[in-house]
C-alpha positions in Angstrom: 102.6 91.1 128.8 101.3 94.5 129.9 102.1 95.8 126.4 99.6 93.2 125.0 97.0 94.3 127.6 97.5 97.9 126.7 97.0 97.1 123.0 93.8 95.1 123.8 92.3 97.9 125.9 93.3 100.6 123.5 92.1 98.7 120.4 88.8 97.9 122.1 88.1 101.4 123.2 89.1 103.0 119.9 86.9 100.5 118.1 84.1 101.4 120.5 84.7 105.1 119.9 84.3 104.4 116.1 81.5 101.9 116.5 78.2 103.0 115.1 76.7 99.6 114.4 79.1 98.6 111.5 82.5 97.3 110.9 85.6 99.1 109.5 88.9 97.8 108.2 92.0 99.0 106.4 94.4 96.2 105.4 98.2 96.2 105.5 100.1 95.5 102.3 101.0 92.0 103.4 97.3 91.2 103.9 96.4 91.6 100.3 97.2 89.5 97.2 96.4 91.0 93.8 95.1 88.4 91.3 94.7 90.8 88.5 96.7 91.2 85.2 97.5 94.8 84.3 96.1 95.7 80.9 98.3 97.2 78.2 98.2 97.3 74.4 99.9 93.9 74.1 97.4 92.2 76.3 96.3 88.9 74.7 92.7 88.7 73.6 90.7 85.9 72.0 91.5 85.4 68.3 89.5 87.9 66.2 88.6 90.1 69.2 89.4 93.8 69.5 92.5 94.4 71.6 93.0 97.0 74.3 94.3 100.4 73.3 94.2 103.9 74.6 94.6 107.2 72.8 96.5 109.9 74.6 94.4 113.1 74.8 96.8 115.1 76.9 100.0 114.5 78.8 101.8 117.7 79.5 101.6 121.3 80.8 98.2 122.8 81.5 97.4 126.4 82.4 95.1 125.4 85.3 95.5 123.4 88.5 99.0 122.4 89.3 100.1 123.1 85.7 99.9 119.5 84.5 97.2 117.3 83.1 97.0 113.7 81.8 94.0 112.2 80.1 93.3 109.3 77.7 90.5 107.5 75.8 90.3 103.7 76.0 88.8 101.0 73.8 88.7 97.2 73.8 86.8 94.0 73.9 84.6 93.3 76.9 86.8 90.3 77.6 90.5 91.2 78.2 93.1 90.3 80.8 91.4 89.4 84.0 87.6 89.6 83.4 84.3 88.6 85.0 81.7 87.0 82.7 78.1 87.6 83.7 75.6 84.8 83.5 74.0 86.5 80.4 77.2 85.7 78.5 76.3 82.1 77.9 72.7 81.8 79.1 69.7 83.7 77.9 67.6 85.7 80.3 70.2 85.6 83.1 71.9 88.4 85.0 73.9 91.1 83.2 76.9 92.6 84.9 74.8 95.4 86.5 72.2 92.9 87.7 74.5 90.7 89.8 73.7 91.4 93.5 76.9 93.1 94.8 77.1 90.8 97.9 77.9 88.0 95.6 81.2 89.6 94.7 82.6 88.7 98.2 83.1 85.3 99.7 85.5 82.6 101.0 88.1 81.2 98.5 88.2 77.6 97.5 91.3 77.0 95.5 91.7 73.7 93.6 95.2 73.1 92.2 95.4 71.0 89.1 98.6 72.5 87.8 100.6 69.3 87.9 98.0 67.5 85.8 98.1 70.4 83.3 101.9 70.0 83.0 101.2 66.5 81.5 98.1 67.5 79.5 97.7 71.1 78.4 94.0 70.6 77.6 93.3 69.1 81.1 89.9 70.1 82.5 89.1 70.1 86.2 87.2 66.9 86.9 84.6 66.1 89.5 87.2 63.8 91.1 89.4 66.9 91.7 86.5 68.6 93.6 85.8 65.4 95.6 89.5 65.2 96.4 89.5 68.8 97.7 86.5 68.1 99.9 88.1 64.9 101.3 91.1 67.0 102.4 89.5 70.2 103.5 85.8 69.5 104.2 82.7 70.4 102.3 82.9 73.4 99.9 81.6 76.3 102.1 78.4 78.1 101.2 78.7 81.2 99.0 82.3 80.4 98.1 84.2 81.5 95.1 86.1 78.7 93.4 89.5 79.4 91.9 91.1 76.8 89.7 94.9 76.9 89.5 96.2 75.5 86.3 99.5 77.3 86.1 98.5 78.6 82.7 99.1 82.3 83.5 102.8 81.6 82.9 101.9 81.8 79.1 100.1 85.1 79.4 102.8 87.1 77.7 102.7 84.8 74.6 99.3 85.0 72.8 99.9 81.8 70.8 100.8 79.8 73.8 98.1 81.3 76.0 95.3 80.5 73.6 96.9 77.5 72.2 96.5 78.7 68.6 97.8 81.2 66.1 94.6 81.2 64.2 93.0 84.6 63.3 89.5 83.5 64.5 88.1 81.8 67.6 85.9 79.5 65.5 86.5 77.9 62.1 83.7 76.0 60.6 82.0 75.9 64.0 84.9 74.4 65.8 87.1 76.3 68.4 90.7 76.9 67.4 91.8 77.3 71.0 93.6 74.9 73.3 93.9 75.6 77.0 93.0 74.0 80.4 89.5 74.6 81.8 86.7 72.9 83.7 84.9 69.7 82.6 81.1 69.7 82.0 80.7 67.2 84.7 82.5 69.3 87.3 80.6 72.5 86.2 77.2 70.7 86.4 78.1 69.3 89.9 79.0 72.7 91.2 75.8 74.2 89.7 73.5 71.6 91.2 75.2 70.6 94.5 76.8 73.8 95.9 75.9 77.5 96.5 79.0 79.0 95.0 78.7 82.5 93.7 81.5 82.3 91.1 84.1 80.1 89.5 87.4 81.5 88.3 90.5 80.2 86.5 94.0 81.4 85.5 93.5 80.4 81.8 91.7 82.4 79.2 88.4 80.5 79.5 86.3 78.2 81.7 86.1 75.9 78.7 86.4 73.1 77.9 88.3 74.7 75.1 86.8 72.2 72.7 83.2 73.3 73.4 82.9 76.0 76.1 79.8 74.2 77.4 80.9 74.3 81.1 80.2 78.1 81.1 76.6 77.4 80.0 76.0 75.1 82.9 77.3 77.6 85.4 75.7 80.7 83.8 72.2 79.1 83.7 72.3 79.0 87.5 73.4 82.6 87.6 76.9 81.6 88.7 79.4 84.1 87.2 82.8 83.1 85.9 86.2 84.7 86.1 89.0 84.2 83.6 92.6 85.3 83.3 93.5 85.3 87.0 97.1 85.5 88.1 99.1 84.7 91.2 96.9 81.8 92.3 100.0 80.0 93.6 100.0 82.6 96.4 96.6 81.6 97.6 96.1 78.5 99.8 93.5 75.9 99.3 91.2 77.5 101.9 91.2 80.2 104.6 91.4 83.3 102.4 88.6 85.5 101.3 88.1 87.1 97.9 86.6 90.3 96.5 85.9 90.4 92.8 84.5 93.8 91.7 83.8 94.2 88.0 83.5 97.4 86.0 79.7 98.2 86.1 78.2 98.2 82.6 74.5 98.2 81.9 73.6 95.1 79.8 77.3 94.1 80.0 77.9 90.4 79.6 81.6 90.6 80.6 83.9 93.3 81.9 87.3 93.9 83.4 87.4 92.8 87.1 89.7 93.7 90.0 90.4 90.6 91.9 92.0 90.7 95.4 92.4 88.0 98.0 92.8 88.6 101.7 94.7 86.7 104.3 93.2 88.1 107.5 89.6 89.1 106.5 86.6 86.9 106.3 84.0 88.3 103.9 80.5 86.9 103.9 78.0 89.8 103.5 74.3 89.4 103.1 72.3 91.3 100.5 71.4 94.0 103.1 75.0 94.4 104.1 76.1 96.0 100.8 75.7 99.5 99.4 76.8 99.7 95.7 78.1 103.2 95.2 78.6 102.8 91.4 76.6 103.9 88.5 76.2 101.4 85.6 77.8 102.8 82.5 75.6 103.2 79.5 75.6 105.2 76.2 73.8 108.1 77.9 76.3 108.5 80.8 77.0 112.2 81.3 80.7 113.1 80.7 82.8 116.1 81.3 82.2 119.0 78.9 83.7 118.3 75.5 84.6 114.6 76.2 83.6 111.7 74.1 80.7 109.5 75.4 81.0 106.0 76.7 79.8 103.5 74.0 79.0 99.9 74.3 78.9 98.1 71.0 77.1 94.7 70.5 79.5 92.4 68.7 77.3 89.3 68.8 74.0 88.3 70.4 72.1 85.1 69.7 72.5 81.4 69.1 76.0 80.1 68.5 76.7 76.6 67.2 80.0 75.1 68.6 80.5 71.6 67.4 77.3 69.7 68.1 76.1 72.2 70.7 73.6 75.0 70.1 74.5 77.6 72.7 73.5 81.2 73.5 76.2 83.8 73.4 76.5 87.6 73.9 79.6 89.7 73.3 80.4 93.4 73.3 83.2 96.0 72.9 83.5 99.4 74.4 85.1 102.8 74.0 85.1 105.9 76.3 87.2 108.3 78.3 89.2 107.0 81.3 87.2 109.4 83.5 83.8 108.0 82.9 80.9 107.3 85.2 81.9 106.4 88.7 85.7 106.6 88.5 89.0 107.2 90.3 91.4 110.0 89.5 95.0 108.7 89.7 97.4 111.3 91.2 99.1 111.6 87.7 95.9 113.1 86.4 97.0 116.5 87.9 100.5 115.8 89.3 103.5 115.3 87.1 105.5 112.2 87.8 103.1 110.9 90.3 101.3 107.5 90.5 99.4 106.4 87.4 96.5 104.0 87.8 98.5 100.8 87.8 100.9 102.1 90.5 98.3 102.6 93.3 99.0 100.0 95.9 96.1 97.5 96.1 95.9 97.5 99.9 95.2 101.3 99.7 91.9 100.6 97.9 90.1 99.6 101.1 89.2 101.7 104.2 86.6 102.9 106.6 84.0 105.2 105.0 82.5 108.3 106.4 79.7 110.5 104.9 79.5 114.2 105.4 76.3 116.0 104.2 75.9 119.4 102.6 72.8 118.5 100.5 70.6 121.1 102.2 73.1 123.9 101.5 73.7 122.7 98.0 69.9 122.7 97.3 70.0 126.5 97.6 73.4 127.1 96.1 75.0 125.1 93.3 78.4 126.5 94.2 78.2 125.4 97.8 81.3 124.0 99.5 82.2 121.9 102.5 84.1 124.0 105.0 86.6 123.1 107.7 84.1 124.1 110.4 81.5 121.8 109.0 84.0 118.9 109.2 84.8 119.8 112.8 81.0 119.9 113.6 80.6 116.5 112.0 83.4 115.1 114.2 81.9 116.5 117.3 78.7 114.6 116.5 80.2 111.4 115.0 83.7 111.1 116.4 87.1 111.7 114.8 87.5 110.7 111.2 89.4 107.4 111.4 92.8 106.8 110.0 92.8 105.7 106.3 89.2 106.8 105.9 87.6 107.6 102.6 85.5 110.7 103.1 82.4 110.9 101.0 80.7 114.3 100.5 76.9 113.9 100.0 75.7 117.0 98.0 72.4 115.5 96.7 73.7 116.2 93.1 73.1 112.6 92.1 69.5 113.6 91.6 70.6 115.2 88.4 73.0 112.5 87.1 70.9 111.8 84.0 70.3 115.4 83.2 73.4 116.9 81.5 72.4 120.6 82.0 71.4 120.2 85.6 74.3 118.0 86.5 77.0 120.2 84.9 75.3 123.5 85.4 75.5 124.3 81.7 74.0 123.2 78.4 77.2 123.7 76.5 78.7 120.5 75.2 82.0 121.9 73.7 83.8 124.0 76.3 83.5 124.4 80.1 84.7 128.0 79.7 82.8 130.9 78.1 84.2 133.3 75.6 85.8 135.3 78.5 87.5 132.3 80.0 85.0 132.1 82.9 83.7 128.6 83.9 80.2 127.8 82.7 79.9 124.9 85.0 78.3 124.8 88.5 78.1 122.0 91.1 79.0 121.8 94.8 82.2 120.3 96.2 85.0 120.5 98.8 86.4 123.9 99.6 90.1 124.4 99.1 90.6 124.9 102.9 88.7 121.7 103.6 90.9 119.8 101.2 94.1 121.1 102.7 92.8 120.4 106.3 91.9 116.8 105.5 95.3 116.2 104.0 97.3 117.9 106.8 95.1 117.0 109.9 93.7 113.6 109.1 95.4 110.6 107.5 92.7 109.9 105.0 93.0 107.4 102.2 90.5 109.0 99.8 87.6 111.2 99.1 84.5 110.8 97.0 81.6 112.9 95.8 78.2 112.5 94.1 79.0 115.2 91.6 81.2 115.0 88.5 84.2 116.5 90.3 85.2 117.0 94.0 86.3 120.5 93.1 83.3 122.8 92.6 82.2 123.5 89.0 83.0 127.2 89.2 86.8 127.1 89.4 89.9 127.4 87.3 92.3 126.6 90.1 91.1 123.0 90.9 92.7 123.4 94.4 91.2 120.3 95.9 92.5 118.2 93.0 96.0 119.7 93.7 95.7 119.0 97.4 94.3 115.5 97.3 96.1 114.1 94.3 99.3 115.9 95.4 99.1 113.8 98.6 98.2 110.7 96.6 94.7 110.6 98.1 92.2 108.6 96.1 89.8 110.9 94.3 86.4 109.4 93.5 83.8 111.1 91.4 80.2 110.4 90.3 79.5 108.3 93.4 76.0 106.8 93.5 73.6 106.0 96.4 75.4 108.2 99.0 72.0 108.7 100.7 72.1 105.0 101.5 75.6 105.0 103.0 75.7 105.3 106.8 77.7 108.2 108.2 80.1 105.9 109.8 80.7 102.2 110.5 81.2 100.8 107.0 84.2 99.6 105.0 84.4 100.6 101.4 86.2 98.7 98.5 87.4 100.9 95.7 88.3 98.5 92.8 89.3 100.3 89.6 90.2 99.0 86.2 93.9 98.5 86.1 96.0 99.2 83.1 99.5 100.6 82.5 99.9 104.4 82.4 96.3 105.4 83.0 95.4 108.7 84.6 92.1 107.4 85.9 89.8 104.5 85.5 86.2 103.4 85.8 85.8 102.0 89.3 83.5 99.7 91.2 82.8 101.1 94.7 81.0 98.9 97.2 80.6 99.5 100.9 80.0 96.8 103.5 77.9 97.5 106.5 78.4 94.0 107.9 79.7 90.6 106.9 83.3 91.4 107.5 85.5 89.9 110.2 89.2 90.4 110.6 91.7 88.4 112.6 94.1 91.2 113.5 93.0 91.6 117.1 96.0 91.2 119.5 96.3 87.9 121.3 95.1 87.9 124.9 97.9 88.3 127.5 99.1 85.6 129.8 98.1 86.2 133.4 100.9 86.4 136.0 101.5 83.4 138.1 100.8 83.5 141.9 104.6 83.3 142.4 105.1 86.5 140.4 102.7 88.3 142.6 104.8 87.8 145.7 108.2 88.6 144.2 109.7 91.9 143.4 109.2 91.3 139.7 105.6 90.5 140.4 105.0 93.8 142.2 106.6 95.6 139.2 104.2 93.7 136.9 101.2 94.8 139.0 102.4 98.4 139.1 103.0 98.3 135.3 99.5 96.9 134.8 98.0 99.8 136.9 99.8 102.3 134.6 98.6 100.4 131.5 95.0 100.5 132.8 95.2 104.2 133.5 96.7 105.0 130.1 94.1 102.9 128.4 91.4 104.7 130.4 92.8 108.1 129.3 92.7 107.0 125.6 89.1 105.8 126.0 88.1 109.1 127.6 89.8 111.2 124.9 88.2 109.0 122.2 84.8 109.8 123.6 85.3 113.6 123.7 87.2 114.2 120.5 
């Protein structure tokens, strides 16, 4: 019993020591369910669409850093694997990916299971009666929910013909879809759009459908309800009680993009618009890249009216190419460390943690080679408290002011080589010092770091010591972080959801911090009070003595937490 009391007191005072008006959380592995397919060159795509591929730029010895470097270029359709479709996909003048308010990517899960019906009819579409049946069993669909429809169709994912229900070379022939797969009926989609406040609707098949017309997507998108396709592992999610985070790759004027989809057992997510800080730049064709690297390119494949059967619909579709390390992105440990984690091997529960912000913007304004020092970290802790376990430490340098100016952002106007003819770096921007990187790794159990510059190492370096320190310790390395001036110094939880594909050395990443709208159910249960009988027996006196020791120990922890 007294152990429970100690846990309650210690947890409460430690939470208080870290409490600056917000909420922080770092989930355990068993609290997270990944609902995302991993992309690879054999990922099934709609008939006629561009498949996913990557071109290896380097994987081998390098004369700098730790002596190893991996890097790739990637290309593909905007709709591959597990993807989020913006309302602009099937509805004119509705939100593009970068226009969806980020608080709408979080919410309670409503899972409707129609997999048994799909077993008997592969073209079965979720009916209004299925939604009514769910409500009769579980109550009214909650506000701001995200609907997930389990059809069981993800079992066909490895077989393109079975997954899309066709071996045709084109999605449409003479205006008629060639695909056959389960989806959502027009009636059900219209009812959700008109009678609920759902943020999104997802499914484990390749499309919302119906596969004979695709008109259900139009009903949802006209109401700015996004859709998610290609989910997996929905059988691991109950009908209600879980929460979902669905963070898509941020693309300016994107109508669909890859999405990382995670469900949570113990967290309740319901942020308001003012509770979120989007720390992600929207990729566009002018996004500044590392010296000598290819640009990000978004290609319009189709935009305009589309006749499917007897329906005159609106449709927009794109494809893209670019480096892995583009815009706001995550460096996988394998980027610099041989035989370490590639992007698909990073555990999903390790993508969420408390955020802290340390500022050197005033120093960097006078010195483009400014670095964060260990003493500055210690000074920050004296003012704000100890950096919490599993924190993601963001360094605010003010360099985001130059993000759209290649010369100012990189400190050079050379587009070919970051080294001059003498092998000296041309580039200049602020970052973490080597000593600060080593100290954070050895003295604080951090989960990741991020910076509002193009690299967390300073620009003027050949050693890349902080890349070696952080990636060598499998610490998340985030670069080109946006809006750090809007992130509180403490008290937020940050979600770092990257594109996930096999063998990547890095990936475009959606980074969103929550200031509020997050509740967890991991607080220890209250202890049972001793009975009056216990208090007059020998064991009762031992309990009281133990409780006294527990209270003293908890007080010491609280005191230390206040002065650290």
